[in-house]
ZALUMSE-44595 format. One line per field, with one value per residue: residue in three letters; y, x, z of N, C-alpha, C in turn. Coordinates in steps of 0.05 Angstrom, whole numbers, plus 32768, in hexadecimal, padded with zeros to 4 digits. Example, Ala and Ser with C-alpha at 12.3 -4.5 7.8 and 13.67 -1.06 7.14 Angstrom:
BEGIN
drenmi	[ALA,SER]
n_py	[7F8E,7FD3]
n_px	[8108,8101]
n_pz	[809C,808E]
ca_py	[7FA6,7FEB]
ca_px	[80F6,8111]
ca_pz	[809C,808F]
c_py	[7FBE,8001]
c_px	[8108,8102]
c_pz	[809C,809D]
//
This chain:
BEGIN
drenmi	[MET,GLU,PHE,ARG,THR,LEU,HIS,TYR,PHE,LEU,THR,VAL,ALA,HIS,GLU,ARG,ASN,ILE,THR,ARG,ALA,ALA,GLU,LYS,LEU,HIS,MET,ALA,GLN,PRO,PRO,LEU,THR,ARG,GLN,ILE,LYS,GLN,LEU,GLU,GLY,GLU,LEU,GLY,VAL,THR,LEU,PHE,HIS,ARG,GLY,GLY,ARG,GLN,LEU,ARG,LEU,THR,GLU,GLU,GLY,ARG,PHE,LEU,GLN,GLN,GLN,GLY,ALA,GLU,ILE,LEU,GLN,LEU,LEU,GLU,LYS,THR,THR,GLN,GLN,LEU,LYS,GLN,MET,GLY,PRO,GLU,GLU,HIS,GLY,THR,LEU,SER,LEU,CYS,THR,THR,GLU,ALA,THR,GLY,ALA,THR,LEU,LEU,SER,ARG,LEU,ILE,ALA,ALA,PHE,HIS,GLU,THR,SER,PRO,HIS,ILE,ARG,PHE,GLU,ILE,LEU,SER,GLY,SER,GLY,THR,GLU,ASN,ARG,ASP,ARG,LEU,GLU,LYS,ASN,LEU,VAL,ASP,MET,GLY,ILE,PHE,ARG,GLU,PRO,VAL,ASN,LEU,GLU,PRO,TYR,ASP,GLN,LEU,PHE,LEU,ARG,ARG,GLU,PRO,TRP,GLY,ILE,LEU,CYS,SER,PRO,ALA,SER,PRO,LEU,ALA,ALA,GLN,ASP,GLN,GLU,ASP,VAL,ALA,LEU,ALA,GLN,LEU,ARG,ASP,ILE,PRO,LEU,MET,LEU,PRO,MET,ARG,GLN,ALA,LEU,GLN,GLU,ASP,ILE,ASP,HIS,TRP,LEU,GLY,GLN,SER,LEU,PRO,GLN,ARG,LYS,VAL,PHE,CYS,LEU,TYR,SER,SER,ILE,PHE,SER,ILE,LEU,GLY,LEU,ALA,GLN,GLN,GLY,LEU,GLY,VAL,ILE,LEU,ALA,PRO,GLN,SER,VAL,GLN,ALA,LEU,ILE,ASP,PRO,LYS,LYS,LEU,VAL,PHE,ARG,THR,LEU,VAL,GLN,PRO,SER,HIS,PHE,SER,GLN,ILE,TYR,LEU,VAL,LYS,ARG,ARG,PHE,GLN,LEU,MET,THR,PRO,ALA,ALA,ALA,ARG,PHE,TRP,GLU,PHE,ALA,GLN,GLU,PHE,VAL,ALA,ARG,ASP,THR,TRP,GLU,ARG,GLU,ALA,THR]
n_py	[8229,8255,825C,828D,829B,8274,827D,82AF,82A0,827E,82A3,82C5,829C,8293,82C3,82CC,82FE,832D,8362,8363,8337,8352,8376,835C,8341,836B,8389,83AA,83A6,839E,8388,8352,833F,8334,830B,82E4,82D5,82C9,8297,827F,827B,825F,822F,821E,821E,823A,8259,8276,8282,82BD,82FE,831E,832D,830A,82E1,829C,825D,822F,81EC,81D9,8205,81FC,81CC,81D6,81FA,81D6,81B5,81D9,81EF,81C7,81BE,81EE,81EA,81BF,81D0,81FA,81DB,81C0,81E3,81F1,81BF,81BE,81ED,81D9,81B2,81B0,81BA,8184,8192,81B5,81CB,81B8,818C,8165,8142,8118,8100,80DC,80F4,80D9,80B7,80E0,80FA,80D9,80B0,80CE,80FD,80EB,80D4,80FE,8124,8106,8109,8143,8151,813E,815B,8199,81C3,81B4,81C4,81B0,819C,8188,8167,8158,8123,80F3,80AE,80A6,80DD,80E7,80C3,80D1,8102,80F2,80D2,8101,811A,8140,813B,8129,80F2,80C9,80AF,8074,804A,8008,7FEA,7FF1,7FFD,7FF1,7FE4,7FFF,801F,8032,801E,801F,7FFE,8016,8008,7FDA,7FD7,7FD6,7FD4,7FF8,8018,8059,8075,8092,80AA,809A,806D,802A,8008,801E,8011,800D,7FDE,7FC4,7FBC,7FAD,7FA2,7F74,7F61,7F4D,7F6E,7F9B,7F97,7FB6,7FE9,8028,8033,8056,805C,8057,807D,8072,804A,8015,800E,8005,7FD3,7FB2,7FB4,7FA1,7F72,7F5D,7F66,7F41,7F05,7F0D,7F3B,7F3B,7F59,7F9D,7FDE,8014,8055,8082,809A,80AB,80D8,80FE,80F6,811A,8138,8117,810B,8129,810E,80E0,80EC,8102,80D5,80B6,808D,8060,8065,8045,803E,803D,8031,805D,808E,809A,80C3,80F3,80FF,8114,80F5,80F8,8105,80E0,8097,8068,8022,7FE4,7FB5,7F73,7F2D,7F1E,7F3B,7F77,7F86,7FBF,7FD4,8002,8030,8054,8076,807D,8099,8069,8064,809C,80DA,80F8,8132,8148,8154,8131,8100,80F9,80F6,80C8,809F,80A9,8099,8066,8052,8062,8045,8013,800F,7FF5,8012,8023,801D,7FEC,7FCD,7FD1,7FBC]
n_px	[9541,9512,94C9,94B6,94DC,94D2,949B,94A3,94C3,949D,9474,9492,949B,946A,9457,9484,949D,94C4,94B5,9477,946F,9487,9464,9435,9445,9448,9479,94BC,94DD,9519,9524,950A,9522,9558,9548,953B,956A,958B,9573,957E,95B6,95B9,95A5,95C4,95BA,95A1,9563,954A,953F,955E,954E,9531,94EC,94D1,94DA,94F9,94EB,951F,9531,953E,9523,94E9,94E2,94E4,94BC,9494,9498,949D,9466,9443,945F,9452,9419,9414,942B,93FF,93D6,93E3,93E6,93B1,939D,93B8,93A0,9370,936D,934D,930D,92DF,92B3,92BC,92E3,9306,9300,9329,931B,9323,930F,92F2,92CA,9297,9292,9292,9263,923D,9240,9266,924E,921B,9231,9248,921A,91FE,921F,9225,91F6,91FF,922C,9231,9254,9284,92AC,92BA,92EB,92EF,930F,9314,9327,9351,935C,9391,93A7,938C,939E,93D3,93CB,93B6,93E3,940C,93F6,93D2,939C,9367,934C,9335,930D,930D,9312,9313,933B,9371,93AB,939C,93B8,93DF,93B8,938B,9347,9304,92D1,92A0,927A,9264,925E,9242,9259,9254,9234,9233,920D,91F1,91A9,9196,91B0,91AF,91BB,91A5,9171,912D,9117,9143,9168,919D,91E0,91F8,9241,9254,9232,924E,9273,9298,9289,929F,92C4,92CB,92FA,930C,934B,936E,93A3,93A6,936E,9363,9380,935D,932E,9337,9344,9310,92F2,9309,92FF,92CE,92CB,92F5,930B,9306,92F4,9315,9305,9312,9335,932B,9335,9317,92D3,92B2,92C1,92B9,9284,9265,9273,9260,922B,9226,9228,9256,926E,926F,9273,929A,928C,9284,9245,9235,923C,920D,91F8,9211,91FB,91CC,9190,9171,9198,91C2,91C6,91C9,91E2,91E8,921C,9220,9231,9268,9252,9273,9291,92A3,92C7,92C1,92DF,92E5,9325,935E,9399,93C6,93D5,93CD,93CE,9395,936D,933B,930B,9310,9319,92E6,92C6,92D7,92C9,9293,9288,9292,926D,9242,9242,9236,9203,91BD,91A8,91CB,91DB,9205,9210,9206,91D6]
n_pz	[8365,8364,8373,8363,8339,8312,8307,82ED,82C0,82A3,829A,826F,8248,823A,8227,81FF,8200,821E,8232,822B,8252,8281,8286,828F,82C1,82E0,82EB,82E3,82A6,82A5,82D6,82CE,82A0,82B8,82DE,82C2,82A6,82CF,82E1,82B0,82BA,82ED,82E3,82BA,8281,8244,823A,8216,81D3,81BD,8199,8167,8160,8183,81B7,81B5,81CC,81E7,81E1,8215,822C,821D,8236,826C,826D,826A,8295,82C1,82C2,82D5,8306,831E,831C,833E,836C,837C,837E,83AD,83D0,83D5,83EB,8420,8435,843A,8462,848E,84AC,8495,8478,8451,8416,83DE,83AB,837B,833F,830B,82CE,8294,825E,824F,8281,82A8,8299,82AD,82DC,82FD,8304,8317,834D,8361,836B,838C,83BC,83C2,83DE,840F,841D,8413,8413,83FA,83C1,837E,834A,830D,82E0,829C,8270,824A,8258,825D,8269,8297,82BB,82BD,82D7,8309,831C,831F,834B,8347,8346,836F,836D,833B,8305,82E5,82A6,8297,8267,8292,82BB,82F9,832A,834A,8366,8394,8391,8379,8365,8337,830B,82D8,8290,8250,8210,81D2,8194,817C,814A,810F,810C,80DC,80CA,80B6,80E8,8110,8113,812E,813F,8151,818F,8195,8174,814B,8147,811A,80F4,80ED,80C8,808D,809E,80AE,80E5,8124,8155,819C,81AE,81D4,81E1,8201,8204,81CE,81C3,81E8,81CC,819B,81A5,81B6,8186,8165,8144,8136,8119,80F4,80C5,80C1,80B9,80CF,80DD,80F7,8132,8174,81A6,81C8,81CB,81BF,8195,8169,8164,813D,810D,810B,810A,80D6,80BF,80B1,80C9,80FF,8148,8174,81B7,8200,8226,8248,8226,8217,8232,8221,81EE,81C0,81B5,8187,815F,8160,816D,8199,8198,81BB,81B4,81A0,819F,819C,81DC,81FD,823A,8264,82A0,82D4,8301,833F,8353,837C,8390,83B1,83F4,83FB,8412,8428,841D,844E,8431,8406,841C,8435,8407,83F1,8416,8413,83DF,83E3,8405,83E3,83B3,83C7,83D2,83C0,839D,837A,8337,8324,82F6,82B7,8288]
ca_py	[8236,8261,8257,82A8,82A0,8262,828F,82C5,8293,8275,82BB,82CD,8289,8291,82DD,82CB,831B,8339,8379,835C,8328,8360,8387,834A,833D,8385,838F,83B1,8391,8397,836F,833B,8336,832D,82F9,82CD,82D7,82C1,8283,826A,8272,824D,8215,8218,821B,8249,8250,8285,828C,82DA,8305,8320,8337,82FA,82CE,8284,824A,821F,81D4,81DF,8217,81EC,81B3,81E9,8205,81C1,81AB,81EE,81F7,81AE,81C8,8203,81DF,81AB,81E3,8206,81C6,81B2,81FA,81ED,81AE,81C8,8200,81C8,819F,81BA,81AA,8175,819C,81CC,81C4,81B4,8172,8163,812C,8114,80EB,80E2,8102,80C6,80B4,80FB,8103,80C5,80A2,80E0,8111,80E0,80D8,811D,812D,80FA,8115,8160,8152,8135,816C,81AA,81D9,81AE,81C5,819E,81A2,8174,8168,8140,8119,80D7,809F,80AE,80F0,80E4,80B3,80E2,8117,80E4,80D2,811A,8121,8159,8139,8113,80DC,80C8,809D,8066,8038,7FEF,7FDD,8005,7FEC,7FFD,7FD7,8015,8036,802B,801B,801A,7FF2,801F,8001,7FCF,7FE4,7FCC,7FE6,7FF7,8028,8071,8076,80A5,809A,8093,8057,8011,7FFF,802F,8008,8010,7FC1,7FB5,7FCB,7FA5,7F9C,7F5E,7F6C,7F4D,7F80,7FB4,7F92,7FC8,8001,8036,8033,806E,804D,8065,8082,8067,802D,7FFE,8007,7FFE,7FB7,7FA4,7FB6,7F91,7F54,7F5A,7F66,7F26,7EF3,7F14,7F52,7F40,7F6D,7FAD,7FF5,802A,806C,8098,8094,80C3,80DE,810A,80EF,8132,813F,8106,8109,8132,80FC,80C9,80F8,8105,80B9,80B2,807B,805D,8068,8030,804D,8033,803B,8078,80A5,80A1,80DC,8105,80FE,811A,80DC,8100,8107,80C8,8081,8057,8005,7FD1,7FA9,7F58,7F19,7F1E,7F51,7F7E,7F9E,7FC8,7FD9,801F,8030,806C,806F,808C,8089,8058,8074,80B5,80EB,810A,814A,8140,8150,8119,80E7,80F6,80F0,80AB,8097,80AF,808A,804B,804C,8064,802C,7FF9,8010,7FE6,8028,802B,8008,7FE5,7FBC,7FDB,7FA7]
ca_px	[9532,94FD,94B3,94B2,94E3,94C6,9488,94AF,94CB,9485,946B,94A0,949F,9450,9455,9493,94A4,94CA,94A3,945D,9472,948A,944A,9422,944F,9445,9491,94C8,94EA,9536,9528,94FE,9539,9569,953E,953C,958A,9596,9567,958C,95CF,95B7,959A,95D4,95B2,9593,9546,9537,9554,955A,9557,951A,94D8,94CA,94ED,94F0,94F6,9533,9528,953D,9509,94D1,94E2,94E0,94A2,947D,949B,9494,9449,9441,946B,9443,9400,9417,942E,93EA,93C2,93F0,93E0,9394,939D,93C0,938D,9356,9377,9337,92F6,92D9,929C,92C2,92F9,9303,9304,932F,9313,9327,92F8,92EB,92B2,9285,928A,928E,9249,922B,924E,9273,923B,920F,923F,924C,9201,91F6,9230,9221,91DF,920C,9244,922B,9266,9299,92AF,92C3,92FA,92EA,9322,930B,933F,9354,9362,93B0,93A7,9381,93B2,93E9,93C4,93B8,9403,9416,93E9,93C0,9380,9361,9345,932D,92FD,931A,9303,9325,9355,9383,93BB,9396,93CA,93EC,93A9,936D,9333,92EC,92BD,9285,9265,926B,924C,9246,9263,923E,923D,9222,9208,91DB,918D,918F,91BD,919B,91C0,9194,9151,911C,9110,9155,917B,91B9,91E9,9210,925B,925A,9227,925F,9284,9297,927B,92AF,92C5,92D7,92FD,931D,9367,937F,93B1,939B,9353,935F,9384,934A,931A,9343,933E,92F5,92E5,9312,92FB,92B2,92CE,9313,930F,92F6,92FE,9318,9304,931C,933D,9325,9339,92FC,92BC,92A0,92CC,92B2,9267,925C,927D,924D,9209,9227,9225,9271,9273,9263,9285,9294,928A,9274,922A,9236,9243,91F6,91F2,921C,91F1,91AD,9186,916B,91B0,91CE,91BA,91DD,91DB,91FA,9229,921E,9237,9261,9253,928B,928D,92BE,92C3,92C9,92E7,92F2,933E,936F,93BB,93C9,93E1,93CF,93C5,937F,935E,9322,92F5,9313,930E,92C9,92BB,92DE,92BA,9278,9286,9293,9252,922C,9240,922C,91E4,91B2,919D,91E4,91DB,921D,9214,91F3,91CE]
ca_pz	[834F,8376,8362,8357,831F,8300,82FF,82DC,82A7,8297,828B,825F,823A,822C,821A,81EB,81FE,823B,8235,8235,826B,8296,828F,82A4,82DD,82F2,82F2,82CC,8293,82A9,82EC,82C2,8291,82C9,82ED,82AB,82A0,82E9,82DD,82A1,82C6,8304,82D8,82A6,8269,8234,8239,81FF,81BA,81BB,817C,8155,8171,8198,81C4,81B1,81E2,81DB,81E6,8233,8237,821C,824C,8284,826F,826E,82B4,82D2,82C1,82E7,8320,832C,8325,8356,8389,8380,838A,83C7,83E6,83DA,83F9,8439,8443,843F,8478,84A4,84AE,8478,846D,8441,8409,83C2,83A1,8364,8337,82F4,82BF,827E,8258,8252,829E,82B4,8296,82B8,82F4,8310,8307,8329,8363,836F,8374,83AC,83D0,83C7,83F0,842B,8420,83FE,840E,83EC,83A7,8367,8338,82FF,82C8,828A,825F,8243,8271,8265,826E,82B0,82CA,82C6,82EB,8322,8323,8326,8362,8337,834B,838A,8364,8322,82FB,82CF,829B,8292,8275,829F,82D3,8316,833D,835E,8373,83A6,837B,8382,834D,8332,82F5,82BF,8283,823A,81FA,81BA,8180,8170,812D,8105,810C,80BF,80C6,80BE,8103,8124,810E,8146,8145,8161,81A4,8194,815B,814E,8141,80FC,80E4,80EA,80B0,807A,80A8,80BA,8101,8136,816E,81AF,81A8,81EE,81D7,8213,81FD,81B3,81C2,81F0,81B6,8187,81AB,81B1,816D,815E,812E,8129,8106,80E8,80B1,80CD,80AC,80E6,80CD,810A,814E,8180,81C5,81D0,81C0,81B8,817D,814B,8162,8128,80F5,810B,8107,80BD,80B0,80A9,80D1,811D,815C,8189,81D3,8216,8228,8257,8217,820A,8243,820F,81D1,81B5,81A7,816D,8150,8162,8175,81A5,819B,81C8,81A0,81AC,8190,81B5,81E7,8205,8251,8273,82BD,82D8,831A,8347,8357,8384,8393,83C9,840D,83F7,8427,8417,842F,845A,841F,83F2,842D,8436,83EF,83EA,8425,840C,83C7,83EB,840C,83CF,839E,83D6,83D3,83B1,8387,8367,8321,831F,82E0,82A2,8278]
c_py	[823F,825D,8273,82A4,828D,826F,82A2,82B7,828C,828C,82C2,82B5,8286,82AF,82DE,82EA,8325,834D,8372,834A,8338,8372,8373,833F,8358,838D,839E,83A0,838C,8382,8356,832C,8324,830E,82DF,82C0,82C3,82A0,8272,8264,825E,822F,820A,8211,8234,8244,825B,8288,82B0,82E4,8307,832C,8325,82E7,82AD,8271,8238,8202,81CE,81EB,8206,81D6,81BF,81F2,81EB,81B4,81C1,81F2,81E0,81B6,81DA,81F9,81CE,81BF,81F3,81F2,81BE,81C8,81F8,81DA,81B4,81DC,81F0,81B2,81AB,81A8,819C,817D,81B4,81C1,81BD,819A,8173,8148,812D,80FE,80ED,80EB,80F2,80BF,80CA,8100,80F2,80BD,80B8,80F2,8104,80DE,80ED,8128,8127,810B,8131,8160,8150,8151,8184,81C0,81CC,81B3,81B2,81A9,8186,8177,814C,8138,80FE,80C9,80A3,80C5,80F2,80DC,80C2,80FA,810B,80E3,80EA,8128,8143,8158,8128,80FC,80DF,80B0,8091,804E,801D,7FF1,7FF5,7FF6,7FF9,7FF3,7FEA,8028,8024,802C,8013,8014,8006,8012,7FED,7FD2,7FDA,7FDC,7FE4,800D,8041,8072,8089,809A,8094,8078,8040,8005,800A,8024,8009,7FF5,7FB1,7FC6,7FC2,7FA0,7F87,7F6B,7F68,7F5D,7F9F,7FB0,7FA7,7FE8,8013,803B,8049,8060,8060,8068,8070,804A,8018,7FF6,7FFA,7FE0,7FA2,7FA4,7FA0,7F72,7F4D,7F58,7F49,7F1C,7EFB,7F2B,7F53,7F54,7F88,7FC7,800E,8040,8085,808E,80B0,80C2,80ED,8104,8104,813F,8132,8102,8113,8124,80EA,80D0,80FC,80E7,80AF,809B,8072,805E,8053,8041,803E,803E,8055,808D,80AB,80BC,80F6,810F,810C,8105,80E1,8104,80EA,80B1,806F,8037,7FF6,7FBE,7F88,7F46,7F1B,7F3C,7F58,7F93,7FAA,7FD0,7FF3,8020,804C,8065,8083,8083,807F,8065,8091,80C7,8100,811E,813D,813E,8137,8101,80E4,80EF,80D2,809A,8092,8097,806D,803C,804F,8051,8012,7FF7,7FFD,7FFA,802B,8019,8003,7FDA,7FCA,7FC4,7FB0]
c_px	[9516,94E8,94AA,94BF,94DC,94AD,948E,94B5,94AF,9474,9475,949E,947F,944D,946B,94A3,94A9,94BB,9483,9460,9471,9474,943A,9429,944C,9463,94A2,94DA,9508,9535,951B,9514,954F,9567,9541,9558,9595,9588,9579,95A4,95CD,95B1,95B3,95D1,95A8,9578,9538,954B,954D,955A,9538,9503,94CB,94DA,94E4,94FD,950C,9528,9526,9525,94F1,94CE,94DF,94CA,948B,9481,9498,9478,9440,944B,9457,9422,9401,9418,940D,93D7,93C9,93E3,93C2,938D,939F,93AB,9372,9359,9361,9321,92EC,92C0,92A1,92DC,92F4,9311,930F,9328,931A,9316,92FB,92D0,9298,9278,9287,926F,9237,9230,9254,9260,9223,9215,9241,922F,91F7,9205,922E,920A,91E9,921A,9243,9240,9281,9296,92BF,92D7,92F8,92FD,931B,9326,933D,935E,9383,93B3,93A5,9396,93CA,93E3,93C4,93D6,9410,940A,93DA,93A1,937D,9361,933A,9319,9308,930C,931A,9328,9369,9390,93B0,93A3,93D3,93D7,9394,9359,9314,92D9,92A5,9272,9272,925A,9255,924D,924C,9248,9229,9222,91F2,91C0,918A,919C,91A9,91A0,91AB,9173,9147,911A,912A,9164,9193,91C4,91FC,922A,925A,924C,9236,9272,9281,9288,9293,92AE,92CF,92DF,930D,933F,937A,9389,93A8,937E,9354,936B,936D,9331,931E,933E,9323,92EA,92F0,9308,92D8,92B3,92E7,9318,92FD,9306,92F9,931D,9316,9323,9339,932D,9327,92E5,92AD,92A8,92C4,9293,9258,925F,9268,9234,920F,9229,9242,927D,9266,927C,9283,929B,927B,925B,9225,9237,9221,91F0,9200,920D,91CD,91A2,9179,917F,91C2,91C1,91CD,91D4,91EE,9201,922B,922C,9252,925F,926E,9286,92A7,92B5,92D1,92CE,92EB,930E,934B,938B,93B8,93DB,93E3,93C0,93AF,9373,9342,930A,92F8,9312,92F6,92B8,92C0,92CC,929B,9274,9282,9273,923A,922A,9238,9210,91D9,91A7,91B6,91E0,91F8,9221,91FC,91EF,91C4]
c_pz	[8362,835E,8354,833B,830B,82F6,82E5,82C2,829B,8289,8272,8248,822E,821E,8201,81E6,8218,8241,823F,8251,8284,829A,829D,82BD,82F0,82FC,82DE,82B6,829A,82C3,82E3,82B3,82A4,82D9,82DB,82A4,82B8,82E8,82CC,82AD,82DF,82F8,82C4,8287,825C,8230,8221,81E9,81B5,819F,8170,8169,818B,81A2,81BD,81C7,81D9,81E7,8203,823D,8235,822F,8265,8286,8276,8289,82C6,82D3,82CE,8300,832F,8330,833B,836C,838A,838A,83A6,83DA,83EA,83E9,841C,8445,8449,8457,8491,84A2,8493,846E,8459,842F,83EE,83B9,8382,8358,8319,82E7,82A2,8270,825B,8272,82B3,82B8,82A5,82D4,8308,831B,831D,8346,8372,8378,8389,83BF,83D5,83DB,840B,8433,840D,83FF,8404,83D0,839A,8356,8324,82E3,82B4,8278,8257,825A,8275,8271,828F,82C3,82D2,82D6,8308,832A,832C,833E,835B,833C,8364,837F,834A,831D,82E3,82C2,8295,8273,827E,82B7,82EB,8330,8351,836E,8386,8390,8385,8368,8351,8324,82E4,82AA,8268,8223,81E3,81A6,8182,8157,812A,8108,80F2,80BA,80CC,80D9,8115,8123,812C,814F,8151,8172,819F,8177,815B,813F,811D,80EB,80DD,80D5,8095,8085,80B7,80DB,8111,814E,8181,81AB,81BF,81E3,81E6,8208,81E3,81B2,81CD,81DA,81A1,818C,81AF,819D,815E,8144,8125,8118,80FF,80D7,80B9,80BE,80C5,80D5,80DC,8122,815B,819B,81D7,81C2,81B2,819D,8160,8152,8146,810C,80F8,8104,80E6,80AF,80A3,80B2,80EE,812F,8172,81A5,81E6,821B,8235,823F,820A,8220,8237,81F8,81D3,81AC,818B,8156,814E,8176,8184,81A7,81A1,81B3,81B0,8196,8186,81C1,81F5,821D,8257,828B,82C1,82F6,8322,8357,8367,838C,83AE,83DE,840C,840B,841E,842C,843A,844B,840E,8404,842D,8420,83EB,83F9,841A,83F5,83D0,83F4,83FB,83BB,83AE,83D5,83BB,8395,8373,834C,8317,8305,82CD,8290,825C]
//
């Protein structure tokens, strides 16, 4: 299967119409139709249900659409990396992160690096820990920032920071009282909770809450904290989140309080694939990060 033919298929799959796909590809309809039929013959499967105004993907077609998009994305990144196998002063570095760590640790690290390497560009992909690990495994990014719990054994890792967990709540909540900076877990009894959706993180939180909050009301699970900030602002519950989320909020609309009795901390790492052949730009960033986090000015533990 040629990459050109795969590109034709993905265009037809997106448009669901041969005529529109042909226009988008700047080619005539008959040759495009022949290319799709030849692809089906080569693979020995039917990719589209034909009939009606719109084409519909078969199960095999949906699978090829998913895999094909990843193949072309990897091809594009590989091409970029090959072009960057030159002077380390230039190039593009791809990083993945979560929203909170991207707004705090990653932004600070990139800002310092940019002073030394102003011609290197960045691609920042934000997503859940599961999504980011998938990107790293498929070599779609050079490195990423991950929060425990996560299996880091297959990767080279650089410890960045240890930070406490707490809650985001409405300023009108009694938990946001000015005379207290901390909130005991027991105070969350009968208060609706919004928890991260990642399974490993849920298990970690469940173990932490343990005996201090055996009976708890889970109101919502979230994969993106931006999607639920409004719920906390409306007083529908409190969001359990790490301290770095403070960089994402308006303190007039939401208040962060550290949870104690007992406290809970998570560790954050910069990670890359072990034995990965890095571009000069990625290698330079990794070396800089190692030096940067070793400096006294790097606040590695939030209290």
